[in-house]
N, C-alpha and C positions, 0 to 999 in steps of 0.2 A: 212136465209142461214147462215144460219149461218155460252251453251254458253260457260285454255281458251285460253291461248297463244297457239299459234300454229308458228312453224318453220316459216320463210319466204323467206328461200334459195327455188328457183323453178328452178329446173333443167330439162330439156326435157327428150324426148326418148334418149334411147342407141343410140350412134353414129352409130353401124352398122344398125339402122333402120333409121336415119337421112335421107339418100339421098332417100331411098325408100319411107320414106312418104313424100317430097317433090314432087316426080313423081308421086306418086299415086294422089297426091290435084289435079292435072291435068288431071288425067283420071276419078276420080270418080266425079267430076264435070261436066262431059260429061254425054251422055244418058247412053253408056254402063258403065263407071265406078259407075256410081250412082247406079246402081244393087247392088254394095258390101256393101251397108249401112246395119249395123249389127241390122237387124231385125231375125225373127225365121228361123233359119237352112238355114240362106242366102248363105253358102258356099256349101249347096248339090244344083248343077246347074241343077237337074232335077227337083227341088222342085220347086211346083206351087207358095209357096211364094217367091222366086227369082223374078219371074215376078211382083207379088204386091209390093216389096219393091221398083223395078225399077219405078212404077209409081210415087213414091215420089217425083222423080226429075223429070220424064216428066210430069205431071199434075199437082202437088200440088205448092202452092205458098210460103210457107216458112219452112214445113217440122219438122219432129221430131228433135228436136237439141240436139245431144246427148253430151256425158256429159263432165262438167268438171269432171277432177276424181285425184283422190288421191292417190299415191301410196302405197303399203303394208309396215308395219312398218320395216320388214327383209330387205327391200330391200331401204329404206329410204336414206341411208348414199350415196349410189351410184346414185340414180335415182331421188330422192325428189318427187316434184308433178310434173305429166305429166298433160299438159291439152290438150286434142283432144275433139274439136266442130266439130260435123256433122252438117252441114247446107246447105240449097238449096238458092239461090236468091231469094230475095222478091221484086218483081218489082214494088210493092207501095213504096219502100224505094228508087227506081231507081237502084238498083243494078243489075249488069249483073253477069254471071257466073264466070268471072275471076277476079271479084272482092271480092269473098269471100275465106278468107284466108285460110280455115282448110278443112278437109272432114277426116273422121274416115273411111279408107278402109279396104277392108276385109284383107289383108295381115296385116295390123297394127293391126287388132282387134286379129288375129291368134297370132301374137306376144305378144301384151298385155295379152293375157288370159294366156300367158304360161310364159313369161319373167318379167312383171308387171303386178301381180294380184292386181288389184285397189279395193279399200275398200269402196270408197264413190264416187259416180256418181250421178251427178244432170244434168239434161236435161230440155228442156221447149217444148210447143207447142204452137202453134197459130192458130187463127182461119182461117181455111178454109188451113191450113199448113199438115193434115194429114187425112187419111181416118181409119174409126175405124175398119176396116179389120188390117191396118197397126199396129196399137197400140193393138190389140187384140193378134197378133202373139208375140209382144215383153213381153206382160203379160203372154203369155203361156211358153215363154221361162224360165220367173221365175218359175214358179210353176212347170215346167219339171224339175226343178233342186232338187224339193224338195226329200230327202230320209226317213225321220221321220215323219216331223208335219207342218202343213199348218193352222193359224190362221187369219182368213177373219176380218175386222171389217169396215163396209161400209154404208155410209151414203145411196147413192144410186147406186143400182145395176139395172141395166135396158137395155140390149141391142138386137137390131134387129137379125134376124135367123143367119146372116151369122156370125158375130163377137162373138154371145152367143154361137154357136156352137163348135169354136175354145177355147173358155175360157173353157166352160163346160166340154168339151173333155180332156183337160188338167187335169182339175179337178178329174174327172172320172178315167183317167191314173192313177194318183196319188194315190186314193185310192186301186185301183187296185193293186199297187205294195206295200202297206201296209201302205202309209201315212196317219196318224192320220189327219182329216180335220175338223176344226170348223168355224162355221159362224156367225158373229153377225150382224145386220141391223136395220138401224133406221124404226120405224112402222108407228109413226104418230106424229101430233104436233097442240095442241088445241088453243095455247097462239097466240094471234094477235103480228105479228112484220113486221116490215116497209119494208121487202123486199121479193121477191116470195114467197109463201108456200112452204114446203118441199113437193119434189115427194114422190110418192108411189111406192117403190122399186118392181121389178117383183117378188113376192112371190111363183108364180108356177115356175118360172126358179129357183130361190133358193133352194126349197123344191126338184125339179128334180135332184139336184146332189146328192142325197142320203146320206147326212152327217147331224151331228147335228148341229141344227140352233138355234139361238136366238134372235126373235125381242126384241129391246129396244126399249120403248115406249116412245117417243121425248115429254114426260111431266114431268116436265114442260121446258125442255129444250132439244135441239136436240142431238143424238149420231151422230156427225158431223163427224167422223173419215173417212179417206181414206188409210187405212194400210192393209199391211200381213206382218205377221212373220213367216220366213220360217226355220224348223230345229232350233229354238230358236238362229240361228245364222247370220240371215240376215233379213233386213227389208226395207220393199218397203214402202214409204209413200209420204205424198205432198199433194196437192190441186185437185187432179186430181179424180172425182167422174167417176164409171166405165159406163159410160153411150155412146150413140153412139154421142149426142151433146158435151158432154163433151171432148170425144175422137176427135171431129174434129170440132168445132166450137168454143171453149174457149181459152184463154190463161190459162196457168197450168204450174207449176214447180212440178217435181216430183224427189224424191230423192231414192237411193238403196243404204244401207249401209251394210258392213260385218263386226260385231262385236256382240260376244255372250255379251259382257256387256250391249251394247244397245239394242238388242232383248230383254235382261232379262227384262229390264224397260218397254219395250212395252208390253210383256208377264204378266208382273203384272197389267199395266192397264186393259186388255183383261180378265183379270181374274176377274178383281173387277167386270167389268160389266159383265161377264158370269155367276158371283156368285149372284150378285146382282140382275142382271136386270134393275139397276138406275143410270141413268148418274149421279145425284147429289151427288150418292156414289163412283164415280170413279175420277182419276185424282190424287189421294193422292200418289204420287212416287216421289222419290228420285231426286230432281233436280240437283245435283252434277254432274260435267263432267265426262264422260266415254271416255275409249282410243277406236277410231276409226283410225286405222292404227298409223299413227304418230301424229294425230291429238288428242284433246281433246273438244268433241261434249258435247252441254248440252242439253239433252232432258226436255223438258217442256209438262206436259198434264194439261188440264184443265177438269173438274171446280174444281180441288183441290187446282190449284196454278193459277188460271186464273186472280184474280187481282194482283197475283207478276208477271205473265207474262207482263202484261200491263204495270205494273210499270219498268220491265226492258227493255222492247221495248222503252219506254221514256226516261228512263236513258240513254239508248244509244244512242239515237238521242238528247238530251241534251248536250251530252259530244262530240258530232264531231265537228270536226275542218275543214272538207273539202266537205263532200257530204254525201246526204242523198236522196235515192232512194223509193220511195213506189209505190207499187203494190195492191190494194186491194178494193173489190167492194166498201165498204163503209168503212170511217172512224169515229167511235163513242167512242172511248175507251178515257174516260177523259185523263189520262196521256200522251195518246200517242198524243190527241189533243194539249194539254197542252205545251208539248214540242217544237212539231211541230210550233205552234204559236210563241214561244218565239224564237226559231233559225230564223225563215223565219222574224219575226222581227228586229231582231238583225242584219240582212244581211250579215252576215260572212261565212255562210255555203249555199254551192249550192244544193238547194232543188226543187226536181220535183217529179213526179209521175202520175199515173193513177188511176182512178176509173172509175164504172159503172155509166151512165149517168141515166138510172131509178130508179136504187138503191138510189142514193145520192139525186136523187131528191126529192123519197119518205120521206128518213129521214128529208130534211129541210122542206118539208111541215108538216109532223106530229110532228115534234119540235116545229114548228111555232105554229100548234095547241094546243100541249101540254105545259102550263104554267111551269110543273115541271121540263120538261128539255129544256127549252127555254135558260137555261144559257149557255148550249153549242154552241150555235148557232153563236155568235161572234166568238169563235173559230175557228169554221169550217168555217166560212167565210173568216177568216186570211188566214187558211189553204190554202184553194181552191183559194186565190188569187195568191200564187205562180203557177209556169208553170205546171199544173194539167192539164191532160188531162180528158175527159169522152168518154167513149164507147158508143156509140147510139145502144144499143143493143135492141133486141125485149122486148118491154114490156112484162109482164106477162098478160096471159088471162086465166079467170076461165075453159074457153073450151080447152084449149092446147095451147102452141105457144112453137116457137122455142127457147130453152135456150142457146144463144150465147153470155152470160154474159161474162165480164172481170174477170175472175174468178181465177187469180194467188193471192196468199196470199203470199207476198214477202217483205221484208224491209232491204236495206243496209245502215249500218250507219258506214262510213267509211270503214274498213276492217272486218266487223263483219254482218253476214247474218243471218237473222229470216226467215225460210221457214218451210211450212207446211200448215196445214189444218185452221188457225185461220184466221179470218178476224179481223179486227184491229177494233174489234166492243164491248159494254159493252156486247151483246148477247153471243160473242166469249168467254168471259168470264166464263159464265154460262153454256153453252154446252160441251159436249164432245169432245177435241179437241188435236192435238199434233204439237208442233214446234221443229225445230231443230236448235238450236244456233251454229254456225260456225264462229270463228276467221281465216281467210284466205284472203290474199290479193287478188289471183287471182280469187279465187269464189267469192270475192264481186265485181272485174272488170266485169266481166262476166255476173253476174247477175244484175249489174249496167246498162250494155250496153243492155241487154234484157230489161228492164224496158223502157230505151230510146230508142228502137225500136218499142215497142207496142205504148208509147205515142205519137211517131211522127205518127203513122196512123191514129190517131181521133183527133179530134176537140178539142181546149181548152175548158175549163169548164166554162162556163158563166152560173151563174142562170136564171132560167125561170122567167116569168112576176108572174105567179102561187107562184112558190118558193119565190118570194122577196115580195111578197104580204103577204105571210104566216109568215114571220120572220120579218115584219113592224109592 
């Protein structure tokens, strides 16, 4: 499995929304109010999805956490950056409902959609925190807004009948109203890798959409994207595959950005894959920052800039003064390992994170067996001596198993955030991947808090006897 400066002023909602937002937080954290979460058509009282949204608070643990949201450039002098976080209490963290400070209510959603047109939304999911159908409705909302084009690039797209029906209907409806739709997906991979082998997307489901499709052979490396470009103006990206397990059993980070310039970069990468059908001929995209509202966001694509991306993340870590937070299933990229080991050894920076236990254990074992890579082991061991937790996910089985990996791909270095599909791995440098680099104190604080919440759920990483033996 396989960036600038940003204004630092942070202004909340308009004064006319302030009191309403405070009042709504109380109501939205109760059962009735929680039904106002911003899911598909939730403002239609008669719609069945309203009841579905309600179950997010009634039955789930953590919920879809919506967005750190960055305001539109035209409104920035007045509004700056507004941050609203949709959450439900997590009893595993000892939280009660009245301890959660924010909720994005229906009233605020309506107001923000007309008075505060956010251009960058970042939200997170947790293991057991949301149901596939709920995420399917959010996905369908994004698709429903398409007017001209939709370009899908997905590593895995495999859904059970009910969420598949929601997403499929949204795609077919888009086609029916004249939207041009194309679909890329990863087909296979024959190289051995130290993590679970890639899944097989549902080709029948994809073909049933009745749109032009192109499978990309994951040879020698994976087409690991999880993005959609809408109308060449908006981008959905992040770490979340479109599968039931990813939508319900994994930690993920998703970003939705509204920017013609950013969408153009993603479209360029899509065209390289569509035209050549080859992973290794993609990712050769300009990495200069593009405007996303008032922000400058630097997009990265691999494999064209794979080594450059690892070096960029490593440099950001090495320059930190206060905090580094990492969420990645594995950490094997040399520049990242070296920078982390350095700042951890110097002891002046707060470094912590979360990895996936079976996957990182597999890396340690294989590195111990392979003398050509064993030089990285001391670096990895030094990094994992810091406060890193490891999710004890279900080990992969050839006959099929639950895919409940710690799946977020997130680095926070002081006020800079790197998020996307890119594991911090050498394999990631060679795959078709994408990352957004954003410098923003508020976003960085929220994402660091997310990493801390995730790592608090799982035990501290301790090497197993077999891993230790392999590295000795």
